[in-house]
N, C-alpha and C positions, 0 to 999 in steps of 0.2 A: 741467316739463321734468324731460322722465327721464333720468335719469342710466345711465349703464353703469361696473358695478363692478365689482372683483375682491373680493370672501371668504371669509377662513377661506382664504390659503393657504400650504401650509406652505413652509420651507426649511431648509436646514438653517444653520449658524452658517456653513458656505465657500458657502453662498450655491446650492446644492443643492437643486431643486425636487422631483428622482426620484432614486434612484439607477442606478445601473449595472448591464445586462443586463434590462431591461425582460423581461416573457415573458407569456403567456396566465396559468403559474402566479404569476407572481408581476407583478403591471400597475407598480407605483409601486418597481420593482428591487428589487435587494440591498440591504437594511437602508430604505428609503424607507419600510416602511410606521410604524417609528417617529417618520417627522414625524411625522403626523397621534394620536399620544398624547394630549397636550393637547382635543384633539375630544371622546375614546370617551366616556367615564366623563360627560361633562357631560348634564345632563336632553334637552338640546335633542340634543344626534344617537339618545339612547335613545327618543325621541319620534319619531323621522323612521323608525324601525324600528320601531315598533309596543312598541315595553318602557315598561317603570316604572319612574319614581325617577329617579336621575343625581342628578350634581354642579350646587350653581348658586355662584353666583361671578362671577369677573374671563373666563374661559374660556366660563362657559356666556352669558353677558352678550356675547361678540361672537361667537359661535357663534351666539346667535338674532337678533343682527341682521343676519350675511348673510341673512335670509331679510324680515325688516322692510320690506315697502315693495317685495315681489320678483314685478313684471308674466309675466315669461319670460329666458330663458336659451339661454346663446347658450353651444356646446362644441363643441372639437376630435373629430373621427372618434376617432381614437385614447383620449378619456376615455371615448367611447360603449361600443367593443371594441376585440378584438383581431385583425379581420378586417381585412385589405388589402384592394386590387384591387374588383372589380365586383362588387355583390352575389349572390352563386352562391343563396339559397334566403333569403327571409323568417326563420327560427328562429333566427337572435339578434337580441336585442330588449334590450339593453344587460345589465348591468351586476347587478341591482336587482330582481331576479322581474315580478309583474306588476300589484305597484303601485309604483313610482320616488320614490323621498320629494320631486317636485320638485312637482308636481298643476298645472303653468302651464305653456305651451309651452314646446317645449326644440326649439330649432333646430341640427344636426348639420354643421358644414361638410365639406361631404367633391367629391370630382371624380365620385362615380357614383349618377346620381340615382336616386331608393326612392322608393313610396311612404309617404307617412306611417303612423305609427303613433299609433292613440290606444291609453293602456293605461286601468288598473285608476285611481282617487282626482282625476284632471284632469288628466293628465301623460297630454301629445303630442306623440311627437318627425316634426316636421319634415326634410327632410332637403335641402340646400339647395346646389349647386352654381354657382351667381353668385357665388360670393367674401363675403369680408368684410362688407362694404357692403351685401349684399343683404339676408347678414341681418341686421347691425343694422338694420338699417329692417325687416325683417318682424319682428324681436323688438318692436322698440322701439312698432309697429302694435298689436301684442299686447298688448302690457303694458299698454296704455289709461291713458296715463297717471303707472302706476309709474316702476322704473325694471326697470333689465335688466342678470342678474349674465353674467358672464361667468364660464366653466368652465375649466377645462384644455384639452389639456393648455399647456403651458411654448409651445412653440410657434405657441402659436393666438393664446395671450397676447398676444405677442412682435410679431404680425402686429397685433393693436390697439393697443400700447402704441406702435409707427413710427408707426400713421396716427395717430397722438395725440386717439384715440378717447378712450382711456379719464379716467375721473371721476376715481375714487378706486379705491383697490386698501387691504386689510387684508392684510399679511402675518404671521402666527405664525412666531415664528422660535426653533423650537426646538433643544433645546442640546447638538446629536450633532452632530455632522463625516460625512458620506460619502463626498469623499475623490474620487469621480469621479462620473459622469448626468450628466444635467441643470443647467447652471445656470440662471437664473432671469432676472437682469442679463447673460446671454452677451450681449454684442454693441450693446448698450443703455446711452446716460447722460441716464439721470434727470435730472438739471439740465436738461440743455439740453432735453430733453421737457418740461420746467416742471414737475417735482414738488416737495414737499417734504413734510418729515415733519409730522403736524398731530397726531400721538398718538400716547402710546406707554404699554403699560400695562405691564411686569412681574407674570409672575403662575406660580408652582414652573415649573410642564412646558411653558411654551413666554414669549416675549417678543413683545407686541400691536404693531405699527405702522402705523396711519392713514397713508399718503401721498398725498396732493389734487394735483391737478393744475391750478396757477390757470388766467383763465380770462381 
């Protein structure tokens, strides 16, 4: 049975998954890029973008785990790009160039219809206007027995958490403080939602925590 998984989502020591003042030039907010330093050097990350080499070890193991047995993605419109409101044209096709690192169907939550976009490497972006349950149904069907990975932003993940639809979360806790921005668990009671910590491993650039929801 397919699971809905949050993988490799980085948060700060004070619980922020993005810094303040997010913009086109600074999509993760002020200081937000430092959340992901644990991943940048890994072999998995380097291979995603066509580079050779990269580090192995704990960080790479968790980065690779986030792509294992994934048959589809769901993401919010904020993760797909900075454009708001109706789609004025079809020029914007994501942050990732002609060959995005997903290589599976990706379902983008939006309030504004848009035709699907087929990219190089097996990624197709589908735009879902019917809400989170419709997106999960379509993604689960497309995954064909594999798991569905839930990307950001935080508001999107929080919607699925409140609906008790996320089976597992891997959070990478970076050893930095952001002070403000978007809090991952804002307004949420993870214990009441049924989560417990089932794994935690420390590495120099992050502490990796896996939270699993009781069934």
